[in-house]
C-alpha positions in Angstrom: 14.3 -32.4 6.7 15.5 -29.3 8.5 17.9 -28.4 10.4 16.9 -26.1 14.1 19.0 -22.5 13.7 19.6 -23.0 17.7 21.6 -26.5 17.9 21.5 -27.3 14.4 19.9 -30.3 14.9 17.3 -32.3 12.0 14.1 -31.6 13.1 11.1 -32.8 11.2 8.9 -30.0 9.5 6.4 -30.3 12.1 7.9 -29.8 15.2 7.0 -26.7 17.1 10.3 -27.2 18.8 13.9 -28.6 18.5 13.5 -32.4 20.4 17.7 -32.0 20.6 17.6 -28.8 22.8 13.6 -27.3 22.4 14.3 -24.4 20.9 10.7 -23.0 19.3 10.6 -22.7 15.8 9.4 -20.4 14.5 8.8 -16.7 16.9 5.4 -15.1 18.0 3.4 -12.5 20.0 -0.4 -13.2 20.3 -2.9 -11.4 22.0 -6.5 -12.3 22.7 -8.9 -10.3 22.2 -13.0 -10.2 23.7 -16.6 -9.3 22.9 -18.5 -6.6 22.7 -20.2 -7.6 25.6 -23.1 -5.4 24.2 -23.6 -8.1 21.6 -24.7 -11.3 21.6 -24.2 -13.7 19.0 -20.7 -12.8 20.2 -21.0 -13.2 24.1 -18.3 -17.0 24.9 -16.2 -16.4 22.0 -12.6 -14.8 21.7 -10.3 -12.5 18.4 -7.3 -14.2 18.5 -4.2 -12.0 16.9 -1.3 -13.9 16.0 2.6 -12.2 15.0 4.8 -14.5 13.5 7.9 -13.0 13.1 9.5 -14.3 10.2 12.1 -17.0 12.1 13.1 -20.2 11.5 11.1 -20.3 7.1 8.3 -18.7 8.5 6.9 -15.9 6.5 5.8 -12.6 8.1 2.5 -12.4 9.1 -0.5 -12.1 11.0 -3.6 -14.4 12.1 -6.8 -13.4 13.2 -8.2 -16.9 14.8 -12.3 -16.5 16.1 -12.2 -19.3 18.7 -15.8 -20.2 21.0 -15.7 -20.9 24.3 -15.3 -24.3 24.6 -12.2 -23.1 22.0 -12.1 -24.2 19.0 -10.6 -22.0 16.4 -13.7 -21.2 14.2 -12.4 -18.8 11.3 -8.6 -18.4 10.5 -7.1 -15.6 8.1 -3.3 -14.1 7.3 -2.6 -11.1 6.8 0.5 -9.9 4.9 2.7 -7.0 5.7 0.6 -5.2 4.0 -2.3 -5.4 4.6 -1.6 -6.2 8.6 0.1 -1.9 7.0 -3.9 -1.3 5.7 -5.6 -3.0 8.5 -3.2 -0.6 11.0 -4.7 2.3 9.1 -9.0 1.8 8.3 -8.5 0.9 12.7 -6.9 4.6 12.8 -9.4 6.1 11.0 -12.2 5.0 13.5 -10.2 6.2 16.9 -8.4 9.4 16.3 -8.3 9.6 20.9 -5.9 5.3 20.6 -2.9 8.1 18.7 -0.1 6.3 20.3 -1.3 2.9 21.1 -1.6 3.4 17.1 1.8 4.7 16.2 3.4 2.0 18.8 1.4 -0.6 17.0 2.8 1.1 13.8 6.0 0.8 15.6 6.2 -3.8 16.3 4.7 -4.2 13.0 7.7 -2.5 10.4 10.1 -4.0 12.8 
């Protein structure tokens, strides 16, 4: 059994929150992205990107998941920091006018 980092109470591994003090077991940032309007097959879907910050024993990583219009994740994949940085560089090459936004994203990924 694991220990809560806030109250030091015992917490089973499957719990997302401490049952004693309600502290979150992991910290992450989540953003949803909507599909291109002109691509018929993607209508009703969304891309969810979660940035896990490496708190509570979870490794730092970025997880991408494709969600259907019924609220079900159809596919998911996680990237480590090196692959995430490579993805940021790749996306940066396709949209040079977004330099400032990429710089902010790169700063967040390195923290």
